[in-house]
C-alpha positions in Angstrom: 9.9 19.6 -4.9 8.6 16.2 -3.6 5.0 15.0 -3.9 2.5 17.3 -2.2 -0.8 16.2 -0.7 -4.3 17.7 -0.8 -7.6 16.9 0.9 -10.4 15.0 -0.8 -12.7 17.7 0.5 -10.8 20.4 -1.3 -9.8 22.6 1.6 -6.5 23.5 3.4 -4.2 23.8 0.4 -1.2 21.5 -0.2 1.0 19.9 2.5 4.2 17.9 2.5 4.3 14.2 3.4 5.5 14.9 6.9 2.5 17.0 7.7 0.1 14.6 6.0 1.6 11.7 8.0 1.6 13.4 11.4 -1.9 15.0 11.0 -3.4 11.8 9.6 -6.7 13.5 8.6 -7.0 16.9 6.9 -8.5 19.8 8.9 -11.6 19.8 6.7 -12.2 16.1 7.6 -11.1 15.0 4.1 -8.4 12.4 3.5 -5.0 13.4 2.1 -4.2 12.3 -1.4 -1.2 12.9 -3.6 -1.6 16.0 -5.8 0.5 14.2 -8.5 1.2 10.5 -8.8 4.8 9.6 -9.7 5.2 7.2 -12.7 7.6 4.3 -13.2 9.0 3.2 -16.6 8.9 -0.3 -18.0 12.7 -0.6 -17.4 12.2 0.3 -13.8 9.4 -2.3 -13.4 11.6 -4.9 -15.1 14.4 -4.1 -12.6 12.1 -5.2 -9.7 12.2 -8.8 -10.9 15.6 -9.4 -9.2 15.2 -7.2 -6.1 14.5 -8.1 -2.5 11.3 -6.9 -1.0 12.8 -4.1 1.1 14.6 -2.7 -1.9 11.4 -2.5 -3.9 9.8 -0.8 -0.9 12.7 1.8 -1.0 12.3 2.4 -4.7 8.5 3.0 -4.4 8.8 5.1 -1.2 11.6 7.2 -2.7 9.3 8.4 -5.5 7.1 10.0 -2.9 9.7 11.0 -0.3 12.8 12.1 -2.2 12.8 15.6 -0.8 11.4 14.6 2.6 13.9 12.2 4.0 17.6 11.3 3.3 18.2 8.3 1.1 20.2 6.5 3.8 17.5 7.0 6.4 14.8 5.7 4.0 16.9 2.6 3.1 17.4 1.9 6.8 13.6 2.3 7.5 12.6 -0.1 4.7 15.2 -2.7 5.6 14.2 -2.7 9.2 10.4 -2.7 8.4 10.6 -5.7 6.0 12.9 -8.3 7.7 10.4 -11.2 7.0 9.5 -13.3 4.0 6.7 -12.4 1.6 5.8 -15.7 -0.2 4.0 -15.7 -3.5 2.8 -19.3 -3.9 1.5 -20.9 -7.1 -1.7 -22.8 -6.4 -2.6 -24.0 -9.8 -2.1 -22.8 -13.4 -1.3 -19.1 -13.1 -3.3 -18.6 -9.9 -1.2 -17.6 -6.9 -1.6 -16.7 -3.2 0.5 -13.9 -1.8 1.0 -14.6 1.9 0.9 -11.3 3.7 0.9 -13.0 7.1 4.5 -13.4 8.0 5.1 -10.2 10.0 5.1 -9.9 13.8 1.3 -9.9 14.2 0.6 -12.4 11.3 -1.4 -9.8 9.4 -1.0 -7.8 6.2 -1.4 -4.7 8.4 2.2 -5.2 9.5 3.4 -4.0 6.1 1.8 -0.6 6.6 2.2 -0.2 10.3 5.9 -1.0 10.6 7.0 1.4 7.9 4.5 4.1 9.0 5.7 3.8 12.7 9.4 4.2 11.6 8.6 7.2 9.4 6.7 8.9 12.1 9.3 8.2 14.7 12.0 9.6 12.4 10.1 12.9 12.0 9.3 13.2 15.7 13.0 12.7 16.6 13.9 15.6 14.4 12.1 18.2 16.5 11.7 16.3 19.8 7.9 16.3 19.4 5.3 13.8 20.6 2.0 12.5 19.2 -1.0 10.5 20.3 -1.9 7.9 17.7 -5.6 7.2 17.9 -6.8 4.2 15.9 -10.0 2.3 15.3 -9.8 -1.4 14.4 -12.1 -4.1 13.2 -9.6 -6.8 13.9 -6.0 -6.7 12.7 -5.2 -3.0 12.4 -5.1 -2.5 16.1 -2.6 -5.3 16.8 -0.3 -4.3 14.0 -0.3 -0.7 14.9 0.2 -1.4 18.6 3.1 -3.7 17.9 4.7 -1.3 15.4 4.6 1.7 17.8 5.2 -0.2 21.0 8.1 1.2 22.9 8.7 4.1 20.6 9.6 7.4 22.4 7.3 10.3 21.8 4.3 8.2 20.8 1.2 7.3 22.8 -1.1 4.8 21.2 -4.9 4.4 21.8 -6.7 1.6 20.0 -10.5 1.3 19.9 -12.0 -2.1 19.0 -15.6 -3.4 18.9 -15.6 -5.7 22.0 -17.9 -8.4 20.5 -16.4 -8.6 17.0 -12.8 -9.5 17.4 -11.4 -12.9 18.0 -9.7 -13.8 21.3 -6.3 -13.9 19.7 -6.8 -10.6 17.9 -7.8 -8.9 21.2 -4.8 -10.3 23.1 -2.4 -9.0 20.5 -3.6 -5.5 21.4 -4.2 -5.9 25.2 -1.0 -7.6 26.4 1.6 -5.0 25.3 1.1 -2.3 27.9 3.7 0.5 28.1 2.7 3.3 25.6 -0.2 1.2 24.2 -3.7 1.5 25.6 -6.5 -0.7 24.1 -10.2 0.2 24.7 -13.1 -2.1 24.1 -16.1 -0.3 22.7 -19.7 -1.5 23.2 -20.5 -1.1 19.5 -19.3 -1.8 16.0 -16.2 -0.9 14.0 -18.1 1.9 12.3 -18.9 3.4 15.8 -15.2 3.2 16.6 -14.2 4.8 13.3 -16.8 7.6 13.7 -15.5 8.4 17.2 -12.0 8.6 16.0 -13.0 11.0 13.2 -14.9 13.2 15.6 -11.8 13.4 17.9 -9.7 14.8 15.0 -12.2 17.6 14.5 -12.5 18.4 18.3 -10.6 21.6 19.1 -10.6 20.7 22.8 -8.1 17.9 21.9 -5.6 19.9 20.0 -3.2 19.7 22.8 -2.9 16.0 22.5 -1.5 16.3 18.9 -3.7 13.5 17.6 -2.6 11.4 14.6 -4.1 8.4 13.0 -2.7 5.0 12.0 -5.9 3.9 10.3 -5.9 3.8 6.6 -7.4 7.3 6.6 -3.7 8.2 7.0 -1.8 8.2 3.7 1.2 6.9 5.6 -0.7 3.6 5.8 -1.4 3.5 2.1 2.0 4.2 0.7 3.6 1.0 2.0 0.6 -1.0 0.8 1.4 -0.1 -2.9 4.6 -2.1 -2.6 3.4 -5.6 -2.4 1.5 -5.2 -5.6 4.8 -4.4 -7.4 6.4 -7.4 -5.6 3.7 -9.8 -6.7 3.7 -8.6 -10.3 7.5 -9.0 -10.4 7.1 -12.7 -9.3 4.2 -13.9 -11.4 4.2 -11.8 -14.7 6.1 -13.3 -17.6 7.3 -9.8 -18.5 7.2 -6.3 -17.2 4.2 -5.4 -19.3 2.0 -8.3 -18.6 -1.3 -7.5 -16.8 -2.2 -9.3 -13.6 -5.5 -9.8 -11.8 -5.5 -9.0 -8.1 -8.2 -10.3 -5.7 -8.3 -8.1 -2.6 -10.5 -8.9 0.5 -11.9 -5.4 1.2 -13.3 -3.8 4.3 -12.2 -0.2 4.8 -10.7 -0.2 1.3 -7.2 0.9 2.3 -5.7 -2.3 0.9 -7.2 -2.0 -2.6 -6.4 1.7 -2.7 -2.8 0.8 -2.4 -3.3 -1.3 -5.5 -5.1 1.5 -7.3 -2.2 3.9 -6.6 0.2 1.3 -7.8 -1.7 1.0 -11.1 -1.6 4.8 -11.4 2.2 4.6 -11.0 2.3 2.3 -14.0 1.8 -1.2 -12.7 0.1 -3.3 -15.4 -3.2 -4.5 -13.9 -5.9 -6.4 -15.7 -8.5 -5.9 -12.9 -8.8 -5.5 -9.2 -11.5 -7.7 -7.6 -12.9 -5.9 -4.5 -14.2 -8.9 -2.6 -16.5 -7.9 0.3 -18.3 -10.0 2.8 -22.1 -9.4 3.4 -21.4 -5.7 4.0 -22.1 -5.1 0.4 -22.5 -1.4 0.1 -19.7 -1.1 -2.5 -20.9 -4.0 -4.8 -24.4 -2.5 -4.7 -22.9 0.9 -5.7 -20.9 -0.6 -8.5 -24.1 -2.2 -9.9 -26.5 0.7 -9.5 -24.4 3.9 -9.4 -26.2 4.8 -6.1 -24.3 4.8 -2.8 -25.8 4.1 0.6 -23.8 3.3 3.7 -24.9 0.1 5.5 -25.8 1.0 9.0 -25.4 -0.9 11.2 -22.7 -3.1 9.6 -23.3 -6.8 9.5 -21.3 -9.2 11.8 -19.6 -11.7 9.5 -16.9 -14.3 10.2 -14.4 -12.2 8.2 -14.7 -9.7 11.0 -11.9 -7.3 9.9 -14.1 -6.5 6.9 -17.3 -5.7 8.8 -17.4 -2.1 7.6 -20.7 -0.4 6.6 -19.0 2.7 5.1 -15.4 2.3 4.0 -13.5 5.6 4.6 -11.2 5.1 1.6 -14.1 5.4 -0.8 -13.4 9.1 -0.6 -10.0 8.5 -2.1 -11.4 6.1 -4.7 -13.9 8.7 -5.8 -11.2 11.3 -5.9 -9.0 9.2 -8.3 -11.9 8.9 -10.7 -13.0 12.5 -10.6 -15.7 12.1 -7.9 -16.3 13.6 -4.5 -17.5 11.8 -1.4 -17.5 13.6 1.9 -16.5 12.2 5.3 -20.1 11.1 6.1 -20.4 9.1 2.9 -22.5 11.6 1.1 -21.8 11.7 -2.7 -21.2 15.2 -3.8 -20.1 14.2 -7.3 -20.1 10.8 -8.9 -16.8 9.4 -10.2 -16.4 8.3 -13.8 -18.3 5.0 -13.4 -17.2 3.5 -16.7 -13.5 4.0 -15.9 -14.1 2.7 -12.3 -15.8 -0.4 -13.6 -13.0 -1.1 -16.1 -10.5 -1.2 -13.3 -12.5 -2.8 -10.4 -15.0 -5.6 -10.3 -16.7 -6.2 -7.0 -18.8 -8.9 -5.5 -20.2 -9.7 -2.1 -19.5 -13.2 -0.6 -21.8 -14.7 2.1 -20.5 -16.5 5.2 -21.8 -19.7 3.7 -19.7 -19.2 0.6 -16.8 -18.2 2.7 -16.9 -21.4 4.6 -17.3 -23.5 1.4 -14.2 -21.7 0.0 -12.2 -22.7 3.0 -13.2 -26.3 2.6 -12.8 -26.5 -1.2 -9.4 -24.7 -1.3 -8.0 -27.2 1.1 -9.6 -30.3 -0.4 -8.7 -29.4 -4.0 -5.4 -27.7 -3.6 -4.2 -28.2 0.0 -4.3 -24.5 0.7 -5.4 -23.3 4.1 -7.2 -20.0 4.0 -8.7 -18.0 6.8 -12.1 -16.3 6.4 -10.8 -13.0 4.8 -8.7 -14.8 2.3 -11.5 -17.2 1.6 -13.7 -14.2 0.6 -11.1 -13.2 -1.9 -10.6 -16.7 -3.1 -14.3 -17.2 -3.7 -14.5 -13.9 -5.7 -11.4 -14.8 -7.7 -12.8 -18.2 -8.7 -16.0 -16.5 -9.8 -14.1 -13.9 -11.9 -11.8 -16.4 -13.6 -14.7 -18.7 -14.4 -16.0 -15.9 -16.7 -12.8 -14.4 -17.9 -10.5 -17.4 -18.5 -6.9 -18.2 -17.5 -4.9 -15.1 -16.5 -2.1 -14.4 -14.1 -3.9 -13.8 -10.9 -2.9 -13.2 -7.3 -5.1 -13.5 -4.1 -4.0 -11.3 -1.2 -4.2 -13.6 1.8 -4.4 -11.1 4.6 -3.9 -13.0 7.9 -2.5 -16.3 9.3 -5.3 -18.9 9.7 -4.1 -19.4 13.3 -5.8 -16.1 14.1 -9.2 -17.8 13.4 -8.8 -21.2 14.9 -12.5 -21.8 15.5 -13.5 -21.7 11.9 -10.5 -23.8 10.7 -11.1 -26.5 13.3 -14.9 -26.6 12.6 -14.4 -26.7 8.8 -11.2 -28.6 8.3 -10.9 -30.7 11.5 -7.5 -29.5 12.7 -5.9 -26.7 14.6 -3.9 -24.4 12.3 -0.2 -24.2 13.2 0.6 -21.3 15.5 3.3 -18.9 14.1 6.2 -18.1 16.3 5.0 -14.5 16.6 1.8 -15.7 18.4 3.4 -18.3 20.7 2.5 -17.9 24.4 -0.2 -15.3 23.6 -2.9 -17.0 25.7 -0.7 -16.9 28.9 0.0 -13.1 28.7 -1.8 -10.7 31.1 -4.4 -8.5 29.5 -5.1 -4.9 30.4 -7.7 -2.8 28.6 -10.4 -0.2 29.1 -14.1 -0.3 28.2 -16.5 2.5 27.0 -19.8 3.0 25.4 -20.0 3.9 21.7 -20.5 7.5 22.7 -18.1 10.2 21.5 -18.2 12.2 24.8 -16.9 9.1 26.6 -13.9 9.0 24.3 -13.3 12.7 24.8 -13.3 12.4 28.6 -11.1 9.3 28.3 -8.5 11.1 26.2 -8.5 14.3 28.3 -8.1 12.2 31.5 -4.8 10.8 30.2 -6.1 7.6 28.3 -5.4 5.0 31.0 -7.6 1.8 31.3 
């Protein structure tokens, strides 16, 4: 039997991957997590050193899906999903930047969205079913999900975004596709959008829409995000057993949860650095052991990380024996000592973020955007105290998505990737609504058109 999935809230029993993927969120409002984590041997890790990215993706996904999807189909899906480069660039010493910005929307969210969309489409084709993918975004998730699902039969996509907290280019990547993709600007913050989405999943009046999620509340998003940690390790470690430091810009904590699951599968990790912006609810929790969501969230220049309560903390608590419910209420604390041994967390101000963009370019010729700069600042702080270690910063987006900050700080316009060429001239179409759940409910029941 393949890996089964259970809810972080403990209800509903076990489900297969297909059900966890299509449902997105468990009926008891918990998040699906693997009941058992598959393990890799040292020999298997060593074998990754000579593999292409899409083949490593196949090997990781197969451990979770071996009884859920034929090998040939899975190989086709990973090959099609990852048809772009994933550079791991040495900056100095043993410090590297992994560029997760070479996909079709120039964001790390492409890695999860492209594979997830293909897996969902595969299952929907089997029974001729349909689904409405409802997603909240703080910046890059929406464009990646919209692009990945655009034009797929049987899938209707609705993306909610905080109108005042995404860049012009981020918005246009969502609002210029049309077809089966509907973007909606919400007069509120990301946490408002996320709360509305969660309420929709619990609303029995919407059962006929067959809602699913492409946010990182869906385990189908996290599974692909484990892969690039194995890829980076295979490129920077001297041997299969050497431990690596990973600095992860963290907002909703889906990205770092992919790394945590990778470590549970056997990836040698020295430490994860959970680098947040001024939305510092997690660093404060790590320091004090007391958790309190930050409401409202703060608007920072690393806008995709403006999250006052990360949904994936429920999964992180679960891994370490704790329990956090869907509202962010701590029912049982995790093993704090074990959690602190694996993860170190720090909050980075906008001022420090800007200084990191300037210093990374002036010292090393590296152009970072605000999210990557948060991770870079945290990594420098960590290595200053811990010494020279193999380390990888996850750069999560192309600097061209944030031209205002780059021009202001470095004095030049970042080069526009081919995937974003002509974006400004495309026609936009999107809806608007208040940050009120009943508005979303009426919108969905009316057919979700702008």
